[in-house]
C-alpha positions in Angstrom: 119.2 130.0 -88.0 117.9 126.4 -87.4 114.1 125.7 -88.3 112.5 123.7 -86.5 109.2 122.4 -86.4 105.7 123.1 -85.8 104.6 123.7 -82.1 102.4 124.7 -79.1 102.7 127.5 -76.3 103.9 125.7 -73.1 105.7 126.6 -70.3 109.3 124.3 -69.6 111.4 124.1 -66.5 114.7 122.3 -67.2 116.9 121.0 -64.0 120.4 120.4 -65.6 123.9 119.9 -63.2 126.2 122.5 -63.4 128.9 122.1 -66.1 128.6 121.0 -69.7 125.2 118.9 -70.7 125.7 115.4 -71.1 123.7 113.0 -72.9 121.5 111.7 -70.0 120.6 115.2 -69.1 117.1 116.4 -67.9 115.3 119.4 -68.7 113.0 120.8 -66.5 109.7 122.5 -67.9 106.7 124.1 -66.5 103.7 125.9 -67.5 100.7 127.8 -65.8 97.2 127.6 -67.1 94.0 128.8 -66.3 91.3 126.4 -64.8 88.7 127.5 -67.2 90.8 126.3 -70.1 90.4 122.9 -70.5 92.7 122.1 -73.7 95.2 123.9 -72.6 97.0 120.9 -70.2 96.2 118.5 -72.9 98.0 120.4 -75.8 100.8 120.5 -73.4 101.2 117.2 -72.6 100.5 116.0 -76.2 103.4 118.4 -77.3 105.9 117.1 -74.9 105.1 113.0 -76.1 105.4 114.1 -79.4 109.0 115.1 -78.3 109.4 112.1 -76.5 108.6 109.7 -79.0 110.9 111.0 -81.9 114.1 112.7 -81.7 113.8 114.9 -84.8 114.6 117.7 -82.1 115.8 116.1 -79.0 118.1 112.7 -79.1 118.7 111.7 -75.7 117.4 114.7 -73.3 114.5 114.2 -71.8 111.7 116.4 -70.8 109.9 116.9 -67.6 107.4 119.1 -66.9 105.0 120.9 -64.0 101.7 122.3 -64.8 100.4 124.9 -61.9 95.8 125.9 -62.6 95.2 129.3 -61.3 91.9 130.7 -61.4 91.0 133.6 -64.3 92.4 137.2 -63.8 93.9 136.3 -60.5 97.6 137.7 -60.8 97.9 137.1 -56.9 97.9 133.2 -57.2 99.6 133.5 -60.6 102.7 135.0 -59.0 102.5 132.6 -55.8 102.6 129.6 -58.2 105.2 130.9 -60.3 107.6 131.6 -57.8 106.6 127.9 -56.0 107.9 126.6 -60.2 111.4 128.9 -59.7 112.0 126.8 -56.4 112.0 123.8 -58.7 114.4 125.3 -61.1 113.0 126.5 -64.4 114.9 127.5 -67.2 112.2 128.8 -69.4 107.9 129.6 -68.1 105.3 129.4 -70.4 101.8 130.6 -70.0 98.3 130.7 -71.2 96.2 133.5 -69.2 94.6 136.4 -69.3 96.2 139.9 -69.6 96.2 140.9 -66.0 98.0 137.6 -65.0 100.5 137.5 -67.6 101.3 141.9 -66.5 102.1 139.8 -63.6 104.2 137.2 -64.5 106.3 140.0 -66.5 107.4 141.8 -63.5 108.1 138.5 -61.8 110.4 137.4 -65.0 112.0 140.2 -65.8 112.9 140.8 -62.2 113.8 136.9 -62.2 115.4 136.9 -65.4 113.6 133.8 -66.4 112.5 133.7 -70.2 108.6 133.8 -70.2 106.8 132.5 -73.8 103.3 134.1 -72.8 100.1 132.9 -75.2 97.1 135.0 -74.8 93.7 133.8 -74.1 90.7 135.2 -75.0 88.1 135.9 -72.4 84.7 133.8 -73.3 85.2 133.7 -77.0 85.3 137.6 -77.5 87.5 139.2 -80.0 91.6 139.6 -78.7 92.6 142.9 -77.3 96.2 143.8 -77.0 97.6 143.5 -73.4 99.2 146.7 -71.8 102.6 145.1 -71.0 104.8 147.1 -69.1 107.8 148.3 -70.5 110.8 149.4 -67.8 113.4 150.4 -69.8 115.7 150.3 -66.3 114.7 146.2 -66.9 115.2 143.4 -69.9 112.2 142.5 -70.9 112.1 138.3 -70.9 108.2 138.2 -71.7 108.0 136.9 -75.5 104.6 137.4 -76.4 103.9 134.0 -78.5 100.9 135.2 -80.2 101.3 137.9 -83.1 100.1 141.6 -81.7 97.0 142.6 -82.6 96.2 143.1 -86.1 92.7 143.0 -86.7 92.1 147.2 -86.7 94.6 147.2 -90.0 92.5 144.3 -91.3 89.2 146.4 -90.4 90.4 149.6 -92.2 91.3 148.3 -94.8 88.3 146.4 -95.5 86.0 149.4 -94.6 88.1 151.1 -97.7 87.9 148.7 -99.6 83.8 148.6 -99.1 83.8 152.3 -99.6 81.9 152.5 -96.3 81.2 155.4 -95.0 79.2 155.2 -92.2 78.6 152.2 -90.1 78.3 151.2 -86.3 80.5 148.4 -84.6 79.2 146.7 -81.9 81.5 144.7 -79.2 80.5 142.7 -76.2 80.9 143.4 -72.2 84.0 141.2 -72.4 86.1 143.2 -75.0 88.6 146.0 -74.5 87.5 149.2 -76.5 91.0 150.6 -76.0 91.9 147.9 -78.6 90.4 150.1 -81.0 91.6 153.0 -80.1 93.9 152.5 -83.2 91.7 151.7 -85.7 89.2 154.4 -84.7 92.2 157.2 -85.1 92.7 156.0 -88.9 89.0 156.3 -89.3 88.8 160.1 -87.5 91.7 160.9 -90.2 90.0 159.2 -93.0 86.6 160.9 -91.8 84.5 158.1 -91.6 81.5 158.5 -89.7 82.2 155.7 -86.8 79.5 154.7 -84.2 80.3 152.6 -81.0 77.9 150.4 -79.3 78.5 148.0 -76.5 76.4 144.5 -76.3 75.3 142.9 -73.1 75.2 139.4 -72.1 71.1 139.9 -72.0 70.7 140.8 -76.0 66.9 140.4 -76.3 66.5 142.8 -73.6 69.0 145.3 -75.3 66.6 144.7 -78.3 63.2 145.3 -76.6 64.4 148.4 -75.0 65.1 150.1 -78.4 61.4 149.7 -79.1 60.4 151.1 -76.0 62.9 154.1 -76.0 63.0 154.8 -79.2 60.4 156.4 -81.9 59.6 155.6 -85.4 61.8 158.1 -86.7 64.9 157.0 -84.5 64.4 153.1 -85.5 64.5 153.9 -89.2 67.4 155.6 -88.6 68.7 152.8 -86.2 68.0 150.4 -89.0 69.7 152.7 -91.5 72.7 152.5 -89.7 72.5 148.4 -88.5 72.9 148.0 -92.7 76.5 148.8 -92.2 77.8 147.0 -88.9 81.0 145.4 -87.5 80.8 142.9 -84.9 83.5 142.2 -82.5 81.8 139.5 -80.5 81.8 136.3 -79.7 80.7 133.7 -82.4 77.6 132.5 -80.2 76.6 136.0 -79.1 77.0 137.8 -82.8 74.6 134.7 -83.8 72.4 135.5 -81.1 72.4 139.3 -81.7 71.6 138.9 -85.7 68.8 136.4 -85.1 67.2 139.3 -82.7 67.7 141.9 -85.4 66.1 139.6 -87.6 63.3 138.7 -85.8 62.7 142.4 -84.9 62.7 143.3 -88.6 66.1 145.5 -87.7 67.8 143.4 -90.6 67.3 143.4 -94.4 68.8 141.8 -97.6 70.9 144.5 -98.0 72.4 144.5 -94.4 76.3 143.5 -94.2 77.6 142.1 -91.4 81.2 142.1 -91.2 82.4 139.7 -88.2 86.1 139.8 -87.0 87.4 137.1 -84.4 90.5 135.4 -84.6 89.3 132.5 -82.8 86.4 130.6 -85.2 85.7 127.3 -86.4 84.1 126.3 -89.4 80.9 125.1 -87.9 80.7 128.5 -86.2 81.0 130.4 -89.4 78.6 128.1 -90.8 75.6 128.7 -88.2 76.8 132.6 -88.7 76.0 132.4 -92.1 72.6 130.3 -92.2 71.4 132.8 -89.2 72.1 136.0 -91.3 69.9 138.2 -93.7 72.0 139.9 -96.1 75.6 139.9 -96.9 77.9 138.0 -94.5 81.7 139.0 -94.3 84.2 136.8 -91.7 87.3 138.0 -90.7 89.3 135.0 -88.8 93.0 133.8 -88.7 94.5 130.7 -90.7 97.4 128.7 -90.7 99.6 127.3 -93.9 98.5 124.1 -94.3 100.5 121.4 -97.0 98.4 121.0 -100.4 100.0 118.1 -100.3 98.0 114.7 -98.0 101.4 112.7 -97.5 103.4 115.8 -96.6 100.6 117.4 -94.0 102.1 116.1 -90.9 105.4 117.2 -91.6 106.6 120.8 -90.5 110.7 121.3 -91.8 112.5 118.3 -90.1 109.8 117.5 -87.4 106.9 115.1 -87.9 103.7 116.0 -86.0 101.2 113.7 -84.7 98.2 112.5 -87.3 95.8 113.7 -84.5 96.8 117.2 -84.9 97.5 117.3 -88.7 95.2 115.1 -89.9 91.6 116.9 -90.6 89.8 113.8 -90.5 90.8 112.8 -87.2 88.7 115.9 -86.3 90.5 116.8 -83.6 92.1 119.7 -84.6 88.7 121.4 -85.1 88.1 121.2 -81.6 91.4 123.3 -80.6 91.6 126.9 -80.2 94.1 129.0 -81.6 95.2 129.6 -78.3 96.1 126.1 -78.1 98.2 125.9 -81.4 100.2 128.5 -80.2 100.8 126.8 -77.0 101.6 123.5 -79.0 104.2 125.6 -81.0 106.1 127.2 -78.0 106.9 123.9 -76.9 108.6 123.3 -80.0 110.4 126.5 -79.8 111.9 125.9 -76.7 113.2 122.6 -77.7 114.9 123.4 -80.3 116.6 126.2 -78.0 117.3 124.1 -75.6 119.0 121.4 -77.9 121.0 124.4 -80.0 122.0 125.2 -76.2 123.4 121.6 -75.3 125.0 121.4 -79.0 127.1 124.4 -78.3 128.0 123.9 -74.9 126.9 127.1 -73.5 124.4 125.1 -70.9 124.1 127.4 -67.7 123.5 125.5 -64.6 120.3 126.8 -62.8 120.2 126.7 -59.3 116.9 127.1 -57.2 115.3 130.5 -56.9 113.4 132.0 -54.0 111.1 135.0 -55.3 110.1 135.7 -51.8 113.6 136.6 -50.1 115.1 139.8 -51.1 118.7 138.8 -51.2 117.9 136.1 -54.2 120.0 137.0 -57.1 118.4 136.6 -60.5 119.3 133.6 -62.7 122.8 134.5 -64.8 122.0 132.1 -67.4 118.4 133.8 -68.7 119.7 135.9 -71.1 121.8 133.8 -73.1 118.8 131.2 -72.8 116.8 134.3 -73.9 118.8 135.3 -77.0 119.0 131.5 -78.0 115.0 131.7 -78.1 115.0 135.1 -80.0 117.3 133.8 -82.7 115.6 129.9 -83.3 112.4 129.4 -85.7 110.2 126.7 -86.1 107.4 125.8 -88.6 104.8 124.4 -86.3 100.6 124.5 -86.3 100.2 128.2 -86.4 103.3 128.5 -89.3 106.5 130.5 -88.8 107.3 131.2 -85.0 110.0 133.4 -84.4 111.5 136.4 -82.6 114.2 137.4 -85.0 112.8 140.8 -85.7 112.1 142.1 -82.1 110.3 140.9 -79.1 107.1 139.8 -80.8 106.2 137.0 -83.2 104.7 138.9 -86.8 104.1 136.0 -88.5 100.3 136.3 -89.2 97.6 135.7 -91.8 93.9 136.7 -91.8 91.2 135.3 -94.2 88.4 137.1 -95.0 85.1 134.8 -96.0 81.8 136.2 -97.1 78.7 135.7 -99.2 77.3 138.0 -101.9 74.5 139.2 -103.7 74.9 136.8 -106.7 74.8 133.9 -104.3 72.0 133.0 -102.1 71.1 135.0 -99.3 73.1 133.4 -96.2 73.6 129.7 -97.7 77.1 130.0 -99.4 80.1 131.3 -98.3 83.7 131.3 -99.9 86.6 133.1 -99.4 87.2 136.7 -100.9 90.5 137.9 -99.9 93.8 137.0 -97.4 96.0 139.9 -95.5 99.4 139.5 -94.3 101.4 142.4 -92.2 103.9 142.4 -95.8 101.9 142.3 -98.8 98.3 143.6 -97.5 95.1 142.2 -99.1 94.9 139.9 -101.6 92.1 139.8 -103.5 88.7 142.2 -103.8 86.0 142.8 -101.3 83.7 144.8 -103.7 79.9 143.8 -103.0 79.0 142.3 -106.4 75.7 143.6 -106.9 72.9 143.6 -109.8 74.0 145.5 -112.8 72.2 145.3 -115.9 70.4 142.1 -115.5 68.2 139.5 -113.6 68.8 136.4 -115.9 67.9 133.5 -114.0 65.9 135.0 -111.2 62.5 134.2 -110.5 60.4 136.3 -107.8 57.7 135.8 -105.8 55.0 138.6 -106.2 52.3 139.2 -104.2 49.1 141.3 -104.9 45.6 142.5 -104.7 42.9 143.3 -107.3 42.4 147.2 -107.8 41.0 148.1 -110.9 42.9 149.6 -113.1 46.1 148.2 -111.4 45.6 144.7 -111.1 42.8 143.0 -113.1 41.8 138.8 -113.4 42.4 138.2 -117.3 41.6 135.1 -117.3 41.2 132.1 -114.8 41.1 128.8 -116.5 40.1 126.2 -114.4 43.1 123.9 -113.5 45.9 126.9 -114.3 47.0 129.9 -112.9 45.3 132.8 -113.2 46.7 135.5 -115.4 46.6 139.0 -114.8 46.2 142.8 -116.7 46.3 146.3 -115.4 48.1 149.2 -115.5 50.9 147.6 -112.8 51.0 144.8 -114.3 52.5 146.2 -117.6 55.0 147.9 -115.3 55.7 144.8 -114.0 55.6 143.3 -117.2 57.9 145.5 -118.8 60.7 145.3 -116.2 60.7 141.5 -116.5 61.6 141.9 -120.3 64.0 144.6 -119.7 65.9 142.9 -116.4 65.4 139.3 -118.0 63.6 138.2 -114.4 60.4 135.8 -114.1 57.3 136.2 -111.5 55.3 134.0 -109.9 52.4 136.1 -108.9 49.9 135.1 -106.2 46.8 137.4 -104.2 47.2 138.3 -100.4 44.5 135.7 -98.5 43.3 139.1 -96.8 42.8 141.1 -99.7 44.4 144.1 -97.9 47.3 146.4 -98.7 49.1 146.6 -95.4 48.4 148.5 -92.0 49.8 147.7 -88.7 48.0 145.8 -86.1 48.0 146.5 -82.2 50.5 143.8 -81.7 52.6 145.7 -84.0 52.8 143.0 -86.7 51.5 144.1 -90.3 48.9 142.7 -92.1 48.2 142.5 -96.4 51.0 143.0 -98.6 53.0 144.5 -96.1 53.0 141.5 -93.9 53.6 139.5 -96.8 56.7 140.8 -97.6 57.8 141.3 -94.0 57.3 137.7 -93.4 59.8 137.0 -96.5 56.6 134.8 -98.1 57.0 137.2 -101.0 59.8 139.2 -103.0 57.8 142.4 -104.1 54.4 144.0 -103.9 52.2 145.1 -107.1 49.0 147.0 -107.2 47.9 150.5 -106.4 49.9 150.4 -103.1 51.0 154.1 -102.4 54.4 154.9 -100.5 53.8 156.1 -97.0 56.4 156.8 -94.0 55.0 153.9 -92.1 55.5 151.6 -94.7 58.6 152.7 -95.8 59.9 151.8 -92.3 59.3 148.6 -92.7 59.7 147.7 -96.3 61.2 149.6 -99.1 59.7 150.9 -102.3 60.8 152.1 -105.4 60.9 155.1 -107.5 56.9 156.3 -107.9 55.9 155.5 -111.4 53.0 157.1 -110.9 51.7 160.3 -109.0 49.1 160.0 -105.9 45.9 162.2 -105.2 42.9 161.7 -103.6 39.6 161.8 -105.2 35.8 162.1 -104.6 33.7 159.8 -106.3 30.2 161.1 -106.7 27.1 160.2 -108.5 26.1 162.8 -111.5 23.4 165.4 -110.3 19.9 164.8 -112.2 19.7 167.8 -114.2 16.4 169.4 -113.6 13.8 170.5 -115.9 12.6 174.1 -115.1 10.9 175.5 -117.9 10.7 178.9 -116.4 14.2 179.4 -115.9 14.1 182.7 -118.0 12.5 184.1 -114.7 15.5 182.6 -112.8 17.9 185.4 -113.1 15.7 188.1 -111.2 14.1 186.9 -107.5 10.5 186.6 -107.7 10.2 190.3 -105.4 12.2 191.7 -108.4 9.8 190.6 -110.6 6.7 191.6 -108.7 8.1 195.1 -108.2 8.5 195.3 -111.4 5.4 194.2 -112.6 3.8 196.9 -109.8 5.9 199.6 -111.4 4.8 199.6 -114.5 0.8 200.1 -114.0 1.8 202.7 -111.5 3.8 204.8 -114.1 1.4 204.0 -116.5 -1.3 206.0 -114.1 1.0 208.7 -113.5 1.3 209.7 -117.0 -2.7 209.2 -117.4 -3.0 212.1 -114.8 -0.3 214.2 -116.8 -1.9 214.0 -119.7 -5.2 214.9 -118.3 -3.8 217.9 -117.0 -2.3 218.6 -120.3 -5.9 218.1 -122.0 -7.7 220.3 -119.3 -4.9 223.1 -119.8 -4.8 223.1 -123.6 -9.2 223.2 -123.9 -8.8 226.6 -122.4 -9.9 229.2 -124.5 -6.5 231.0 -124.4 -4.5 227.8 -126.0 -4.8 226.2 -129.4 -6.7 223.1 -129.9 -4.4 220.2 -130.1 -5.2 216.9 -131.1 -6.3 214.1 -128.5 -2.9 212.2 -127.0 -2.5 208.1 -127.5 -2.4 208.5 -124.0 -5.5 210.3 -122.8 -6.9 206.9 -121.6 -5.5 204.7 -118.5 -5.5 201.2 -120.6 -3.8 203.4 -123.3 -1.1 204.8 -120.7 -0.5 201.5 -119.4 0.3 200.0 -122.7 2.4 202.7 -123.4 4.8 202.1 -120.6 4.6 198.4 -121.4 5.9 199.0 -124.5 8.7 201.2 -123.8 9.8 198.5 -121.3 10.1 195.8 -123.8 11.7 197.8 -125.6 8.8 198.2 -128.7 8.5 202.2 -128.6 5.0 204.2 -129.2 3.1 207.1 -130.3 3.5 209.4 -127.3 3.6 213.0 -128.1 5.5 214.7 -125.0 4.1 218.2 -124.6 5.3 218.9 -120.9 8.2 218.5 -119.6 7.0 216.7 -116.7 5.7 213.9 -118.8 9.6 213.7 -120.6 10.6 213.8 -117.2 8.9 210.4 -116.1 9.3 208.8 -119.6 13.4 209.6 -119.3 13.4 208.2 -116.6 11.2 205.2 -117.1 13.5 204.5 -120.2 16.7 204.5 -118.4 15.1 202.2 -115.7 14.1 199.8 -118.5 17.6 200.1 -120.1 19.2 198.9 -116.5 16.8 196.1 -116.2 17.1 194.9 -119.6 20.9 195.1 -119.3 20.8 192.9 -116.1 18.3 190.6 -117.1 20.4 189.9 -120.1 23.8 189.5 -118.3 22.2 187.4 -115.5 20.4 184.8 -117.9 23.5 183.8 -119.6 25.4 183.5 -115.9 22.4 181.6 -115.1 22.4 179.5 -117.8 26.3 178.6 -117.2 26.1 177.7 -114.0 23.3 175.8 -114.7 24.8 173.4 -116.2 27.6 172.9 -113.5 25.2 172.3 -110.6 27.4 169.8 -108.9 27.7 172.0 -105.3 30.8 169.7 -104.3 34.1 170.7 -105.6 36.5 170.3 -102.9 37.2 168.3 -99.2 36.1 172.1 -97.8 32.5 171.7 -99.4 31.9 168.2 -99.1 32.2 168.7 -95.1 30.2 172.1 -95.1 27.5 169.9 -96.3 24.9 167.4 -94.8 23.0 165.7 -97.2 25.5 163.6 -98.3 27.4 161.2 -96.6 30.9 160.1 -97.1 33.3 157.7 -96.3 36.5 155.5 -97.3 38.1 152.0 -96.9 38.5 150.8 -93.6 42.1 150.8 -92.1 43.5 152.0 -95.5 46.3 154.2 -96.2 43.1 156.7 -97.1 41.4 155.9 -94.1 44.7 156.6 -92.3 45.8 159.9 -93.8 42.4 161.3 -93.0 42.9 160.4 -89.0 46.1 161.6 -88.9 44.9 165.0 -90.0 41.8 164.8 -88.1 43.1 163.9 -85.2 46.3 166.5 -85.1 46.2 169.4 -82.6 48.4 171.5 -84.5 45.9 171.1 -87.6 44.6 175.1 -88.5 42.0 173.6 -91.4 38.9 172.4 -89.3 38.0 170.7 -92.7 39.7 167.4 -91.8 38.4 167.3 -88.2 35.2 167.2 -90.0 36.3 164.9 -92.6 37.4 162.6 -89.6 34.3 162.8 -87.5 31.9 161.6 -90.7 34.3 159.2 -91.8 34.8 157.4 -88.4 31.3 157.9 -87.3 30.6 154.8 -85.2 34.4 153.7 -85.6 33.9 153.7 -89.3 30.7 150.7 -89.7 28.2 153.6 -90.7 30.3 155.4 -93.6 33.1 153.0 -94.3 33.6 150.3 -96.5 35.5 147.0 -96.6 36.8 147.1 -100.3 36.5 149.7 -102.9 34.0 147.8 -105.2 31.6 148.0 -102.2 32.0 151.8 -102.2 31.5 152.3 -106.0 28.0 150.1 -105.7 27.2 152.0 -102.5 27.1 155.4 -104.0 24.9 154.1 -107.0 22.5 152.6 -104.5 21.8 156.1 -102.1 23.2 159.5 -101.6 27.1 158.8 -100.6 30.6 160.1 -101.9 33.3 157.6 -101.7 37.4 159.1 -100.8 39.6 157.0 -102.7 42.6 157.1 -105.1 42.0 159.2 -107.6 43.6 156.8 -110.3 41.0 154.4 -109.4 37.7 156.1 -109.1 38.6 158.1 -112.5 38.6 154.3 -113.7 35.7 153.0 -112.5 33.7 156.6 -113.6 35.3 156.3 -116.8 34.3 152.5 -117.4 30.7 153.2 -115.5 28.3 151.6 -117.6 26.0 153.6 -117.1 28.1 156.9 -116.8 26.4 158.0 -113.8 29.2 158.8 -111.7 31.7 161.8 -111.7 35.0 162.6 -109.8 36.1 165.4 -108.2 39.8 166.0 -107.7 42.0 167.2 -104.7 45.5 166.6 -104.3 46.5 165.9 -100.5 49.6 164.8 -100.4 53.1 164.4 -102.9 53.1 160.8 -102.6 53.0 157.9 -105.5 52.4 154.5 -106.4 55.4 152.6 -106.4 56.6 148.9 -106.4 57.2 147.2 -102.5 59.7 145.0 -101.6 61.6 143.6 -98.7 63.3 145.8 -96.5 66.7 145.8 -98.3 66.1 144.3 -101.1 69.1 143.8 -104.0 66.5 144.7 -107.1 65.0 148.4 -105.4 68.0 150.4 -107.0 68.0 148.3 -110.2 64.0 148.8 -110.5 64.0 152.7 -109.5 66.3 152.8 -112.3 64.6 150.9 -115.1 61.4 152.7 -113.7 63.5 156.5 -114.6 64.2 155.4 -117.7 60.8 154.6 -118.3 59.9 157.8 -117.4 62.2 159.4 -119.8 61.5 157.1 -122.7 57.9 157.7 -122.5 56.5 154.1 -121.9 54.4 154.7 -118.4 52.4 157.4 -120.4 51.6 155.1 -123.3 50.5 152.8 -120.2 48.7 155.5 -118.7 46.6 156.3 -121.8 45.7 152.8 -122.3 44.0 152.7 -119.3 42.7 156.1 -118.6 42.3 157.7 -122.2 41.1 161.3 -122.4 38.0 160.5 -124.8 36.5 157.7 -122.6 32.8 156.3 -123.3 31.9 158.7 -120.2 32.2 162.4 -119.7 32.9 163.1 -116.4 32.3 166.6 -116.7 28.4 166.3 -118.0 25.2 165.5 -116.2 24.0 161.8 -116.1 23.2 161.0 -119.6 24.6 164.1 -120.9 25.8 164.9 -124.5 29.2 165.5 -125.1 28.8 169.2 -125.8 27.6 171.0 -122.9 28.1 174.3 -124.6 24.6 174.2 -126.2 21.4 175.6 -124.6 18.4 172.9 -124.4 14.8 173.0 -125.3 14.0 172.9 -121.6 16.3 176.1 -121.2 13.5 178.3 -123.7 10.3 176.3 -122.8 9.0 179.0 -120.9 9.4 181.3 -123.6 7.5 179.2 -126.0 4.9 178.9 -123.2 4.7 182.6 -122.9 4.4 183.2 -126.4 1.7 180.3 -126.9 -0.2 181.9 -123.9 0.2 185.0 -125.5 -1.3 184.1 -129.3 -4.4 182.1 -127.5 -5.2 184.8 -124.9 -5.5 187.4 -128.4 -7.6 185.1 -130.1 -9.8 184.6 -126.9 -9.6 188.6 -126.8 -10.7 189.4 -130.7 -13.3 186.6 -130.9 -15.2 187.9 -128.0 -14.5 191.4 -129.4 -16.4 190.3 -132.7 -19.2 188.6 -130.7 -19.8 191.5 -128.5 -19.9 194.4 -131.3 -21.5 192.5 -133.5 -24.4 191.9 -130.9 -24.4 195.4 -130.2 -24.6 196.5 -133.4 -27.9 194.7 -134.2 -29.4 195.4 -131.1 -28.9 199.4 -131.8 -29.6 199.6 -135.6 -33.3 200.6 -136.4 -35.8 198.2 -138.5 -35.6 198.3 -142.1 -38.7 200.2 -143.4 -40.7 199.4 -146.9 -39.0 200.0 -150.2 -40.0 203.3 -151.7 -39.5 205.2 -155.1 -36.8 207.9 -156.2 -35.2 209.8 -153.5 -36.4 207.8 -150.8 -35.0 204.5 -152.1 -32.2 206.3 -152.5 -31.4 207.1 -149.1 -32.8 203.8 -147.8 -30.3 202.1 -149.2 -27.8 204.5 -148.3 -28.3 203.9 -144.6 -28.5 200.3 -145.3 -25.1 200.5 -146.3 -23.9 202.5 -143.4 -25.4 200.1 -141.3 -23.1 197.3 -142.5 -20.3 199.7 -142.3 -20.7 200.3 -138.9 -20.6 196.5 -138.2 -17.6 195.8 -140.7 -16.0 198.6 -138.6 -16.5 197.4 -134.8 -14.6 194.8 -135.2 -11.2 196.7 -136.3 -8.6 197.8 -134.0 -8.8 201.5 -133.7 -6.8 203.3 -131.9 -7.7 203.3 -128.2 -9.5 206.6 -127.0 -10.5 207.5 -130.4 -13.9 208.5 -131.0 -15.8 206.3 -133.4 -17.7 209.3 -134.3 -15.0 211.2 -136.1 -14.0 208.3 -138.6 -17.8 207.0 -139.2 -20.3 210.1 -138.9 -22.5 208.4 -141.4 -22.9 205.0 -139.3 -26.5 205.4 -137.7 -25.4 203.5 -134.4 -22.9 206.6 -133.6 -25.4 209.3 -134.8 -28.3 208.4 -132.7 -25.7 207.8 -129.6 -24.3 211.1 -130.4 -27.6 212.9 -131.6 -28.1 216.1 -129.5 
């Protein structure tokens, strides 16, 4: 088989005389092109000119040609123009049209036995799909597709398997025939791959606008996740517009992987596409072999090509499409076939064919010419072209270009692999992810100050600020472990990040979305709203909301011993003592009257024979001190038994309530949860405006399905006057507001607990209430390649206990302040203080003073009365009278001396002191 040089698609018409060919034979060739294909006729004429200028293929033969232009996808016009060429007498027809016109030409050329080399054109730069040519078993096929069959489906399935994709989406434009994907979809289905298809219209901006108008947030999140693995069957310009829209609407991310598949894409278009993409870009395109030797770059076997087409420095080759290259090679292939025909002396003369007549017979030399074309092969611009293996050209090669994670995103591109039908894939498409370290990487870190997560350590004029805190310790540990460096700066608005009414974000989240920072580090919580626009690492600390309060001032109540019983109870007890005393006195008097009758023996007087002695007896029994009270009657025993039982119950209840009261008095903070906070009205409360805590209470408080009314009440107070009354703009403002008034601050438990532990006056306390299962994490750009690496290292730090060490450093268990005690309280909260028993000592002191006062009054009173009632002293006498006078004088002094003694109440003084003249005078008959 003779091998001829490089060629491009063309249509030949040869007109020869009958019989054997001669040296001055004229070969008439022709072509049919679409009007929109400006380069087709130019390349066709260039190929014919090259053949005429050198005799490598044709020596003395001359080639003439006719070119017809038709409208795109107009089969009727195409057939008319082809019939016009056949009336001129043609040896072969080469066309470069769409599939519709090609099918019509196939039917005509098969009928007239005219060899037809067909170069398929892509529609508006979209990927090529296979033309569904008619295969009629009753007719011989004279149409030979110059371009190889569509093999991008085979390349795509191998690429997906190499990348280990299980779920992805395929975007195709409106000019693409979806039937071309049938084979690819069948293979994907057999392998269990999840493939989605979406058609892209011309107005790409409207498509993305409709996504945000019709999809909910959850649906957009799922769609964004699907976009991370996408195959683009679009034109280069359409793909660039599509990716730009995805990036601008934040649907694309750094871990997005775009696979652009199109046989026809130039180097300049690839660079534009890669520079506009965010994430990894892989480009699949058809390639053609070139010689590495510059001196043989324009040689194709035994044929030299014009330097205009083979020298890259000329720049003309870069302006041509793939279909133009196949058109050039088709001219060379036909020229070689004609030359072999002339050499073999097997030339068949051709008469003019009129395809409009029914009586017209096919060309009898068509079969021989077709065989000669099929048995030939040339090396041209597209490489080897031939049809020896069948009715199609099977020589095709693809190259796969791409960026990877180890390179700068969207800036550099290199060849990853090549593919051909025989050897398959040669190269590796595995994603080169960061595996163990980030050496040489410098991250831009955005933060805001939040104690104890991020604080300024040093602020030296002219030098960058240095920071410290729990989050900084975690970041430093990651940097040391992974080997990266970082530059840190504070967000301009000092906000964590909330979504604004126009859809944009402020704060640290906005910095990540706008690609100004790589990661955000502070007390930033992981929320569904934030996670829809950025990525988060694994949580490095659990999150809950706490209530920061001012410690209650301990109230001093010296009469707290009376607190166990209500005032009404004390009043009833005070009334019961004299009432029972009166009852005992009456019963005792009745008993005395009964015993003084002649029929009863004389009984000694009882200690309860007087009213005050009876009351004293009852009081003694109440305080469990007892007393002499002989119970001679059943009635008195019943009364005293009932009183003793009453006393036992009252004293036991008092003892138990006193212990409970003294315990509760040490925990007199009435707010222990959000429910307690919502029920009270004395204390106002709020949080930081537009923060995650603020949004949480807004969501819970305005949810009509929320059964707990607590959050609705909390939100009513927090949102009062749009948050201007009770909410603050920063954490330190909320803490300061607590100290200056009756205010409770709702904020992150970790932050408020640190504030209470480090308070200068130790006047703050914290009430914990876990409201969600959220946590603190490191925020990264959406699709950041560092996310999985950071998460893995954080999990390792949790297992090793490093995070616990950091927590103990910033939240010590034995801090300077005790969160559970009162203001200025001592650490030991179990000891009862003096003020708790001050009332007892006051009662004792009052009793002692009263006893002394009464004793003094008794002495004074009895002394006065004894002196007034004693007879005047008589003159001294002799003998017995003197002796009797002295006795009376001693008796009067004895009376005075004993008058102050505490004799038993109700005891008759005469029974003890019969010799006292005062007594004798008072009781003499």
